[in-house]
C-alpha positions as a LaTeX table, in Angstrom:
\begin{tabular}{lrrr}
\hline
Residue & $x$ (\AA) & $y$ (\AA) & $z$ (\AA) \\
\hline
Met1 & 178.08 & 100.17 & 140.33 \\
Leu2 & 176.37 & 103.48 & 140.97 \\
Thr3 & 173.85 & 102.76 & 138.20 \\
Val4 & 172.91 & 99.45 & 139.79 \\
Met5 & 172.54 & 101.01 & 143.24 \\
Ile6 & 170.40 & 103.90 & 142.00 \\
Trp7 & 168.14 & 101.61 & 139.97 \\
Ser8 & 167.83 & 99.25 & 142.93 \\
Ala9 & 166.74 & 102.17 & 145.09 \\
Val10 & 164.08 & 103.24 & 142.60 \\
Lys11 & 162.99 & 100.02 & 140.86 \\
Tyr12 & 164.60 & 96.95 & 142.35 \\
Ile13 & 164.00 & 94.47 & 139.53 \\
Val14 & 165.66 & 96.84 & 137.03 \\
Gly15 & 168.67 & 97.21 & 139.33 \\
Ile16 & 169.20 & 93.47 & 139.65 \\
Ser17 & 168.77 & 93.06 & 135.89 \\
Phe18 & 171.48 & 95.65 & 135.29 \\
Ala19 & 173.76 & 93.97 & 137.83 \\
Ile20 & 173.40 & 90.61 & 136.11 \\
Gly21 & 173.74 & 92.18 & 132.67 \\
Phe22 & 176.91 & 94.06 & 133.62 \\
Gly23 & 178.48 & 90.75 & 134.62 \\
Phe24 & 179.05 & 91.30 & 138.32 \\
Asn25 & 179.78 & 88.23 & 140.43 \\
Pro26 & 177.07 & 86.99 & 142.85 \\
Ile27 & 178.59 & 88.67 & 145.92 \\
Glu28 & 178.78 & 92.02 & 144.13 \\
Ile29 & 175.22 & 91.60 & 142.86 \\
Met30 & 173.97 & 90.93 & 146.39 \\
Leu31 & 175.88 & 93.84 & 147.91 \\
Leu32 & 174.94 & 96.35 & 145.21 \\
Thr33 & 171.27 & 95.47 & 144.84 \\
Ile34 & 170.47 & 94.93 & 148.51 \\
Gly35 & 172.52 & 98.00 & 149.45 \\
Gly36 & 170.79 & 100.09 & 146.79 \\
Gly37 & 167.36 & 98.86 & 147.83 \\
Met38 & 168.04 & 99.63 & 151.48 \\
Leu39 & 169.46 & 103.03 & 150.58 \\
Gly40 & 166.16 & 103.73 & 148.85 \\
Val41 & 164.19 & 102.52 & 151.87 \\
Leu42 & 166.18 & 104.80 & 154.19 \\
Val43 & 165.81 & 107.84 & 151.95 \\
Tyr44 & 162.10 & 107.33 & 151.32 \\
Leu45 & 161.30 & 106.43 & 154.92 \\
Tyr46 & 162.82 & 109.57 & 156.40 \\
Leu47 & 161.88 & 111.81 & 153.47 \\
Trp48 & 158.25 & 110.68 & 153.76 \\
Thr49 & 158.25 & 111.48 & 157.48 \\
Leu50 & 159.60 & 114.95 & 156.74 \\
Ile51 & 157.05 & 115.54 & 153.97 \\
Leu52 & 154.16 & 114.50 & 156.23 \\
Lys53 & 155.43 & 116.70 & 159.07 \\
Ile54 & 155.57 & 119.74 & 156.78 \\
Tyr55 & 152.21 & 118.93 & 155.17 \\
Tyr56 & 150.38 & 118.52 & 158.49 \\
Arg57 & 151.87 & 121.75 & 159.76 \\
Phe58 & 150.16 & 123.72 & 157.01 \\
Phe59 & 147.14 & 121.45 & 156.48 \\
Pro60 & 145.96 & 119.90 & 159.75 \\
Lys61 & 144.18 & 116.55 & 159.64 \\
Lys62 & 140.44 & 116.76 & 159.05 \\
Pro63 & 138.14 & 113.76 & 159.24 \\
Lys64 & 136.85 & 112.79 & 155.81 \\
Pro65 & 134.25 & 110.25 & 154.88 \\
Ile66 & 135.88 & 107.22 & 153.29 \\
Lys67 & 134.49 & 105.93 & 150.02 \\
Phe68 & 135.01 & 102.20 & 149.78 \\
Lys69 & 135.57 & 100.94 & 146.28 \\
Leu70 & 136.46 & 97.35 & 145.44 \\
Leu71 & 140.18 & 98.16 & 145.11 \\
Thr72 & 140.16 & 100.03 & 148.43 \\
Arg73 & 138.50 & 97.09 & 150.17 \\
Lys74 & 141.03 & 94.63 & 148.75 \\
Leu75 & 143.93 & 96.85 & 149.75 \\
Val76 & 142.60 & 97.22 & 153.30 \\
Leu77 & 142.06 & 93.45 & 153.57 \\
Phe78 & 145.57 & 92.79 & 152.27 \\
Ile79 & 147.13 & 95.23 & 154.74 \\
Arg80 & 145.12 & 93.83 & 157.66 \\
Arg81 & 146.01 & 90.25 & 156.81 \\
Tyr82 & 149.70 & 90.50 & 155.95 \\
Glu83 & 150.72 & 93.88 & 157.41 \\
Val84 & 154.29 & 95.01 & 156.74 \\
Trp85 & 155.43 & 91.49 & 155.79 \\
Gly86 & 153.10 & 91.36 & 152.78 \\
Ile87 & 154.07 & 94.83 & 151.63 \\
Ala88 & 157.77 & 94.00 & 151.96 \\
Phe89 & 157.31 & 90.72 & 150.08 \\
Leu90 & 155.72 & 92.52 & 147.12 \\
Thr91 & 158.00 & 95.57 & 147.13 \\
Pro92 & 161.00 & 94.26 & 145.14 \\
Leu93 & 159.03 & 92.68 & 142.31 \\
Leu94 & 155.63 & 94.33 & 142.00 \\
Leu95 & 155.84 & 97.56 & 143.95 \\
Thr96 & 158.76 & 99.95 & 143.92 \\
Pro97 & 160.90 & 100.69 & 146.99 \\
Pro98 & 159.40 & 104.20 & 147.33 \\
Leu99 & 155.81 & 102.94 & 147.21 \\
Gly100 & 156.47 & 99.92 & 149.43 \\
Thr101 & 158.27 & 102.04 & 152.01 \\
Ile102 & 155.53 & 104.65 & 152.09 \\
Leu103 & 152.83 & 101.98 & 152.45 \\
Ala104 & 154.79 & 100.27 & 155.22 \\
Ala105 & 155.40 & 103.58 & 157.02 \\
Ser106 & 151.69 & 104.36 & 156.88 \\
Ile107 & 150.79 & 101.25 & 158.90 \\
Glu108 & 153.91 & 100.65 & 161.02 \\
Pro109 & 155.30 & 103.39 & 163.29 \\
Asn110 & 158.48 & 101.43 & 164.16 \\
Lys111 & 161.04 & 102.43 & 161.51 \\
Trp112 & 163.58 & 99.82 & 162.63 \\
Arg113 & 161.03 & 97.06 & 162.04 \\
Ile114 & 160.33 & 98.40 & 158.54 \\
Lys115 & 164.05 & 98.50 & 157.75 \\
Leu116 & 164.62 & 94.95 & 159.03 \\
Ile117 & 161.67 & 93.48 & 157.15 \\
Met118 & 162.63 & 95.28 & 153.92 \\
Leu119 & 166.22 & 94.03 & 154.30 \\
Leu120 & 164.95 & 90.47 & 154.66 \\
Ser121 & 162.70 & 90.90 & 151.63 \\
Phe122 & 165.45 & 92.33 & 149.40 \\
Ser123 & 167.83 & 89.56 & 150.52 \\
Phe124 & 165.23 & 86.86 & 149.88 \\
Trp125 & 164.41 & 88.04 & 146.37 \\
Thr126 & 168.08 & 88.55 & 145.44 \\
Ile127 & 168.94 & 85.01 & 146.52 \\
Ile128 & 165.91 & 83.59 & 144.64 \\
Ile129 & 166.74 & 85.48 & 141.42 \\
Leu130 & 170.43 & 84.53 & 141.58 \\
Ala131 & 169.56 & 80.90 & 142.33 \\
Leu132 & 167.24 & 80.79 & 139.30 \\
Lys133 & 169.91 & 82.43 & 137.13 \\
Tyr134 & 172.58 & 79.91 & 138.07 \\
Leu135 & 170.20 & 76.95 & 138.19 \\
Phe136 & 169.06 & 77.49 & 134.60 \\
Gln137 & 172.45 & 78.86 & 133.40 \\
Ile138 & 170.95 & 82.04 & 131.99 \\
Glu139 & 173.55 & 84.24 & 130.26 \\
Ile140 & 172.11 & 87.68 & 129.59 \\
Gly141 & 175.16 & 89.22 & 127.91 \\
Asn142 & 175.82 & 86.25 & 125.57 \\
Thr143 & 174.23 & 86.92 & 122.15 \\
Ser144 & 176.21 & 84.47 & 120.04 \\
Val145 & 174.24 & 81.61 & 118.53 \\
\hline
\end{tabular}
């Protein structure tokens, strides 16, 4: 259980794969993976705030010229269009919980809103993955032919 929670906090898709592979029932999978993902969000959200506070104490903010590359432009357009919802939607599958949380914290000052949206995202993706597993009767641990 601890393995699933830790992997869900670091890389969500690996955590849910382990949960399914270990043979947990759907309720346990939901509790462990969503709980692990949210544990990661809480740790990274408050740890990032602490890191920034310490960093800015020793290195005050200085205005820098911004170089706009194609990737930077696309990222800025994505963040402007979808805000925290887009980041939270991509966090479980494409991004990792640490990266998604840090990106969300950089554009949204309300930590409760970040936590709520991330909870909804983790819940959505867990339900989708479990529905696909049971819809197509995928058995990961069964290797007999």
